[in-house]
C-alpha positions in Angstrom: 0.0 0.0 0.0 1.4 3.4 -1.0 1.9 6.1 1.7 0.3 9.3 0.6 1.3 12.6 2.3 -1.0 15.5 2.3 0.4 19.1 2.2 -0.3 19.4 5.9 1.6 16.2 6.7 4.6 17.4 4.7 4.6 20.7 6.6 4.3 18.6 9.7 7.6 16.9 8.7 9.2 20.4 8.6 7.9 21.0 12.1 9.4 17.7 13.3 12.7 18.4 11.7 12.9 21.8 13.4 11.9 20.3 16.8 14.7 17.8 16.4 17.1 20.5 15.3 16.3 22.5 18.3 16.8 19.5 20.6 20.0 18.7 18.7 21.5 22.2 19.0 20.4 22.6 22.7 22.1 19.3 23.6 25.3 20.2 21.7 25.4 23.7 23.4 25.3 22.0 26.8 28.1 19.5 26.0 30.2 21.7 23.8 33.9 21.9 24.6 34.5 25.4 23.2 32.8 28.8 23.8 32.6 29.5 20.1 30.8 26.2 19.4 28.5 26.5 22.4 27.4 30.0 21.5 26.7 29.1 17.9 24.8 25.9 18.9 22.7 28.0 21.4 22.0 30.6 18.7 21.0 27.8 16.2 18.6 26.2 18.8 16.8 29.6 19.1 16.6 29.9 15.3 15.0 26.4 15.1 12.4 27.6 17.6 11.5 30.5 15.3 11.2 28.1 12.4 8.8 25.9 14.3 6.5 28.9 14.7 6.8 29.8 11.0 5.9 26.2 9.9 3.0 26.1 12.3 1.7 29.3 10.7 2.1 27.7 7.2 0.4 24.5 8.5 -2.8 26.5 9.2 -3.1 27.5 5.5 -2.2 24.1 3.9 -4.9 21.9 5.5 -6.9 21.6 2.3 -4.4 22.4 -0.3 -3.9 19.8 -3.1 -0.9 20.4 -5.4 -1.2 19.9 -9.2 0.6 16.7 -10.1 1.7 15.1 -13.3 0.5 11.8 -12.0 -1.3 10.7 -8.8 1.0 10.6 -5.8 3.9 12.4 -7.6 4.7 14.8 -4.7 3.9 12.3 -2.1 6.4 9.8 -3.5 9.1 12.5 -3.8 8.6 13.8 -0.2 8.5 10.2 1.1 11.9 9.7 -0.5 13.3 12.9 0.9 11.9 12.4 4.3 13.3 8.9 4.5 16.8 10.2 3.9 16.5 12.9 6.6 17.3 11.4 10.0 15.7 14.3 11.8 12.2 13.4 10.7 12.0 10.8 13.4 10.8 12.1 16.8 13.5 12.3 19.5 16.3 11.8 17.0 17.9 15.3 17.6 18.8 14.6 21.3 19.8 11.0 20.5 22.1 12.1 17.7 23.7 14.8 19.8 24.4 12.6 22.7 26.4 10.2 20.6 28.7 13.0 19.3 32.1 13.1 21.0 33.8 16.3 19.6 32.8 19.8 18.5 34.1 19.0 15.0 31.9 16.0 14.7 29.0 18.1 16.0 29.6 20.7 13.3 29.8 18.0 10.6 26.5 16.5 11.7 25.0 20.1 11.8 26.2 20.7 8.3 24.4 17.6 7.1 21.3 18.5 9.0 21.2 22.0 7.5 21.7 20.7 4.0 19.0 18.1 4.4 16.6 20.8 5.7 17.3 23.0 2.7 16.6 20.1 0.3 13.4 19.1 2.1 12.1 22.6 2.3 12.6 23.1 -1.4 10.4 20.0 -1.8 7.8 21.4 0.6 7.4 24.4 -1.6 5.9 22.1 -4.3 3.1 21.0 -2.0 2.0 24.2 -0.4 0.0 27.1 -1.9 2.1 29.7 -3.7 1.3 32.3 -1.1 3.4 30.3 1.4 6.5 30.2 -0.8 7.7 33.5 0.5 7.8 32.2 4.1 9.5 28.9 3.1 12.0 30.8 1.0 12.8 32.9 4.1 13.4 29.7 6.0 15.6 28.3 3.3 17.7 31.5 3.3 18.1 31.2 7.1 19.1 27.5 6.8 21.7 28.5 4.2 23.0 31.1 6.6 23.2 28.5 9.4 25.1 26.3 7.0 27.6 29.1 6.3 28.0 29.7 10.0 28.7 26.0 10.7 31.2 25.8 7.8 33.0 28.9 9.2 33.1 27.4 12.7 34.5 24.1 11.2 37.3 26.1 9.7 38.2 27.6 13.1 38.1 24.3 15.1 
């Protein structure tokens, strides 16, 4: 049986990713070995909290939206594939992942992957929400790109 995602379920995935990201960065901030890493992880945790609120606002407008598809289940299949590759779609995975990290460099590397996965998934989300929500999602993507840049910069300093 095929799994079909509605627009609201896909936005819900975005919310779950952001919750896990918040937990991930909060845990890393608490266990960080350097001040620079700890400060960045704390900042990123706060950013994820803002993203949760933004996605919840989008969720309210996507409840009944049905995207135009080339074939039935097109976007559902695409989003299922993307979500399956993103470890942070699973509840509780943010803290669990952070607890297994031993060094700040490893934490930054995992954060870089998380931010890249988020950008790719959010680009996909734009295809299943109404066009009037694209501006908000584009803003989130730009923020995630900024987070990626900050993490790459920190990696160079570690």
